[in-house]
Legacy VTK file of the C-alpha trace (Angstrom):
# vtk DataFile Version 3.0
C-alpha trace
ASCII
DATASET POLYDATA
POINTS 148 float
68.506 196.712 88.621
72.279 198.548 88.974
73.334 198.579 85.399
76.556 199.061 87.349
76.985 194.898 89.210
77.643 192.408 86.728
77.441 189.097 87.890
79.122 186.473 85.741
77.799 182.692 85.446
80.711 179.397 85.384
81.205 178.561 81.927
82.359 182.784 81.105
84.568 182.123 84.368
85.845 179.151 82.190
86.133 180.037 78.874
89.650 181.021 78.683
90.802 177.915 79.154
87.849 176.478 76.144
89.829 175.827 72.944
91.266 178.807 71.651
91.556 178.311 68.120
87.918 178.743 67.016
87.418 182.914 66.655
84.238 182.665 68.620
85.405 181.162 71.711
89.020 183.628 71.083
86.555 186.504 71.228
83.649 184.912 74.384
87.766 185.036 75.708
88.929 187.883 74.980
85.824 190.309 75.641
85.336 188.241 79.648
89.015 189.108 80.507
88.342 192.723 79.582
85.770 192.201 82.185
88.148 191.054 84.778
89.712 194.411 84.050
87.655 196.077 84.399
86.509 194.916 87.734
89.689 195.143 88.865
89.241 198.672 87.911
86.625 199.259 90.394
84.923 200.736 87.004
82.242 197.394 87.513
80.982 195.824 90.219
80.902 191.615 90.559
78.243 190.068 92.515
78.758 186.707 93.480
77.304 183.576 95.185
77.505 180.117 97.017
76.032 178.761 94.251
78.898 179.711 92.092
82.096 179.076 94.261
79.930 175.366 94.883
79.820 175.170 90.783
83.119 176.110 90.365
84.894 172.888 93.593
83.309 170.057 91.560
86.443 171.737 88.556
88.424 169.046 88.262
91.457 171.355 87.388
92.616 172.021 90.368
94.172 175.776 88.243
91.619 177.151 87.159
89.448 176.572 90.278
91.631 178.597 91.961
92.820 180.870 89.870
88.582 181.086 88.987
88.211 181.195 93.509
91.545 183.374 94.067
89.522 186.371 91.706
85.875 185.410 92.923
87.582 185.948 96.356
89.730 189.453 95.988
87.155 191.501 93.865
83.351 190.216 94.622
81.097 193.619 96.006
78.616 191.786 96.594
78.199 188.330 98.225
74.960 185.582 97.547
75.121 184.117 100.370
73.111 180.779 101.787
71.334 181.637 104.026
69.177 183.665 100.940
68.695 179.648 99.878
64.507 180.014 100.432
64.870 182.973 97.976
67.054 181.707 95.302
65.261 178.489 95.605
61.934 180.012 94.760
63.413 183.057 91.972
65.568 179.208 90.471
62.173 177.351 90.529
60.347 180.370 88.517
63.023 180.810 85.931
62.989 177.410 85.229
59.228 176.701 84.089
61.359 178.531 81.109
63.241 175.211 80.439
66.357 176.745 81.954
69.061 173.790 84.050
68.369 174.268 87.525
72.407 175.929 88.804
71.842 177.832 85.088
68.283 178.630 86.868
69.809 179.734 90.312
72.793 181.652 89.430
70.427 184.208 86.977
68.088 184.346 89.998
71.358 185.533 92.262
72.002 188.398 89.875
68.581 189.131 89.379
68.417 189.131 93.614
70.983 191.319 94.017
69.868 193.879 91.641
72.523 193.258 88.916
71.740 194.659 86.125
73.952 192.294 83.908
73.582 188.303 83.801
77.346 187.392 81.631
76.747 183.572 79.838
78.575 181.946 77.057
75.593 179.686 77.719
73.823 179.564 73.989
70.507 177.945 76.527
70.760 180.607 78.844
71.785 183.345 76.234
67.659 183.060 74.892
66.026 183.533 78.188
64.661 187.149 78.443
64.239 188.021 81.720
62.563 192.030 81.875
65.196 191.952 85.952
67.972 191.939 84.268
70.238 192.215 80.615
71.663 188.067 79.551
74.070 188.999 77.050
77.569 186.853 76.539
80.890 188.643 76.626
81.167 190.219 73.314
78.018 191.553 73.892
78.144 193.466 76.794
81.642 194.819 75.463
79.953 196.025 72.494
76.852 197.400 74.563
79.251 198.838 76.863
81.846 200.843 74.514
78.916 202.797 73.287
LINES 1 149
148 0 1 2 3 4 5 6 7 8 9 10 11 12 13 14 15 16 17 18 19 20 21 22 23 24 25 26 27 28 29 30 31 32 33 34 35 36 37 38 39 40 41 42 43 44 45 46 47 48 49 50 51 52 53 54 55 56 57 58 59 60 61 62 63 64 65 66 67 68 69 70 71 72 73 74 75 76 77 78 79 80 81 82 83 84 85 86 87 88 89 90 91 92 93 94 95 96 97 98 99 100 101 102 103 104 105 106 107 108 109 110 111 112 113 114 115 116 117 118 119 120 121 122 123 124 125 126 127 128 129 130 131 132 133 134 135 136 137 138 139 140 141 142 143 144 145 146 147
């Protein structure tokens, strides 16, 4: 597990586009944007995957889809491609036994497979999942922990 490797799931990427009138959403969006700043400046390294691209390509809002895709294209340090699909499915199957849904399990599996230190999500169900191989937290928790 490499502490400076980070994986953001699809709901995290979309958080800045959500209704910012709710304080929790606004805080998570601000923290996510700070994480992106750290990635752009090389303070942390971004891992992405074919699962993330697949999910983002299904986004019906073309401007959001393009902005997210551009960030991923420009700042990915390590990419988990489809050639690892069998390994990802194997890990995801293990994760799904705890009640995590398919896409979420695949994201977590990609992050674990890549050796990420952190998996960042805003999904409450995902945040309840615990795994000794990776730290799973929301963007605000990550920023607060990384500033210590």
